[in-house]
N, C-alpha and C positions, 0 to 999 in steps of 0.2 A: 548827285544825290544818291545814286545807286550804290556807291562804295561805302556809304554809312552803315555802321553796325549798331545794333541795340542790344544791350545787356539786360536780359529779363531775369529777375530773381522772383521765385515763386515760393509760396508756403501753402501747403494743403493741410488743413487743420480739421480735426473731428471734435465737435462740441457735443457732449452728452447733455441732453435737455432735461430740465426738471419738469415736474407736473405743471407748474405755472407757465411753462414755455412749450407746451405740447404742440403748438401751431408754428413753432420756429422762434429763432432769435429775435428779440426786440431791437431792431436796428436804429431806434431813436437815439442811442448813445452816440451815433456818428455826428449828430448835430453839434457836439462840443468841439468839433474840428473845423477850422476855417477852410474856406474853398472846398466845401463838400457838396456833392450833388448825388441824389439817390433816385433811381428808377425802379419802380415795382412792376413786375411783369406777370400778368395772369393769363388765363386762357383767351382773353380778348385783348392781348397786348399789341404792341406795334408790329408793323410789317417786317421790321428788321430783326425781330426776335421771334423764334419759333419754339415755344415749349411743347413737349410731347409727353404729357402725363406728369403725375407728381404734383407737388404744391407750387405756390407762387415763387418766382425767382426774384431776387433783389440784386441789383447791380449798382455799385456806388464808386465814385472816385473821390479820393481824399488826399489832402496834403498832410500826410502823417508818416510816421515811421513804424516799422514792424513791431518794435518793443512796446510802444504805447498802445497799439491796436491789440496786441496779444494780451496785455494787462487788462484792457477794457473787455475783451472777450471772456476773460476768466470770471467776470461778474455775471455772465450768462449761463455758465455751467462748467463742468470739468472739461478741460481742453487737452488735446493730444496732437502733436505735430506728426503727421504721417510722412511728409516728404518736404525737403527744402532744396529743390534743384536750382541751378543757375545755368543759363544758356545764352550764348552770343548768336544773334540772328542777323543776317544781312537784310538790308532794307528791301521789303517786299517779298521776302522768302518765308517759308512755312517751317515751324518747329512743332514737334509733338512731345508733350509731357504725359507720362502715364504712371499711375500708382495702383498696384493691386496684384492679383495672382493670375497667371495663365493656366487655364484648365484645358487639358488635352482630352480629345474625344475622337472616336472613329467616324470620319466624315464620308468615307466611300469604301464600298466593298465590291470588287470585281470577281466574277465567277468564271473560271476557265475549265471546260470539260475536254478531256483528252481521251480519245478512243484507244483501246489496247486489245491485245489478244485475249485477255482474261476478263474484259469488260471495260467500262469507262471509268476514268479517274477524274474526280472533281477537286480543284484547288481554288483557294481564295487569295486574292491580293488585297491587302488592307491599307488604306491611306488615312492618316491622322491629321487633324487640325487642332488649333487652340483658340480659345476665346478668353478675353480679358474680363475678369470680375473685379471691378474697381472703378477708377476714374481716369479719363483721357482728356487732355486739353490741347486743342489746336490753336496756335498763335501765329498771326501774320502782322508784323509791324510795318507802318509806313511813316517816314519822317518828312515833314513839310519843310519848305524853305525857311519858314519862321522858327523852326526848331521844335514844333509841336509833334507829338507822337499819336498817330491813330492806330489802334490795334483791333483787328478782327479776332474775336475770341469765340471758340466753340468748345464748351465743356460737355462731355458725354459721360454719364454715370451708367455703368453696366453691372447689374446684379444677377448672379446665377441663381435662378429660382429653384430649378430641379433638373435632374437628368432622367429622361424617359428611356426606358429599356425596350428595345425591339428585337425580335428573334428572326432568324433566317436559316436557310439550309436545313429545313425540316426540324426547326427548333433545336438544332444542335449547336448553333452559335447565337450570340446576342451582341448588340451594340447599344451604346448609350448616346442619345441626342439631347443637347442642352436646350433649356427654355430660359431665355434672357429677358430681364426687365430693363428697358432703356429709358433714360431721361436725358434730354439734351436741349440746348438752345444755341443760338448763334447771334452775335451782336457786334457792333463796332462802336468803340468809345474813343474819345479824343481827350488828351491830357498833356500836361507839361512833363518834361523829363524829370524823373525823381518822384512824381506823384504815384498814387497807388490805385489799383482797381480791386474792389472787393466784390466777390460773387457769393451769394448765399441762397438759401431756399432748397438746397439739395438734401432733403430730409429722408431718413430711412428708419424702418422699424426692425428691431432685432429681438427675437424671443430667447429667453434664457430659462432653462428648466433646472430646478433645485430639488434634490431629494433630501428628505428629512426622516429621521427615525429615532425611536426611543433607544438610547444606548443599551446594548445587551439584548433587549427583547426583539429588536428589529432583525437580529441575526438568526432567530429561531426559524428552522425550515417550515415552510407553509404558513404556520401561525404568525410568523414575523411580518407578513404583509398587513396584518391588522394594526401594526404599530409603525407603519411607514406612511408617508404622504409625499406628494409631489406638487410643487407650486410652479406656476408659470408667470414670469415677469416680462413685460414688453418694455424695452428701453428704446427711446427715440434719440437719434443723434442727427446732427446737421453738419454737412461738409461745407467748409468755408475755404474759398480759394482767394489768395491775395497775390497780385501780380504788380511788380514795380519795374517799369522800363527806364533805362538810363542810356542816353546817347553817348557812345564811347569813341566814335571817330567821325571824321568828315571827309 
């Protein structure tokens, strides 16, 4: 059994939610597929699922294909595929899928003072680290003797909220430390080869500022501010993760 491999195809999709879906996608459309089971996980969910902030998670397994589910998702809002990775995983081994941007920051500063004939000299050694702003998914598949696939899935959404500036060396130097908003869960699902796992409920708010002005008048120095306005729109989006495992060897 240990020499079996599982090909996992994943799609990470961003769905822009309309005002009628401000609390998330209406997953009732999954009921149109045969052999579909859905688990909704809130703050009082099962012991196998650990939500840490954010809205309710929804975990479903469905006997469907990517195309039909993508077409159904388009009825919920504007969709955009962020990533479509495929990975071969040995039975019982771990794979990590990640989508987003790595943000670099100064994580450590060491001060070295060297005495000299004309006084002391201070030097600094700087170490940098990076943090992912995006989504990371840990997957561990297990293949049973009957050919079923159990997958332990751990999605983690990491949002960079802000960079806090701190000074040192008599305010001559400054570093930036990140503040990260994390949402994560961990669960194990069982399915047949070729079936699909859908994870939803990873909702995020994004503010967009739009500047408007009266043509010509808004360009007048000083007085032009009287003919300008700024509007703020909060857009909600939900990340949907689809995973399809297929046993490829025995």
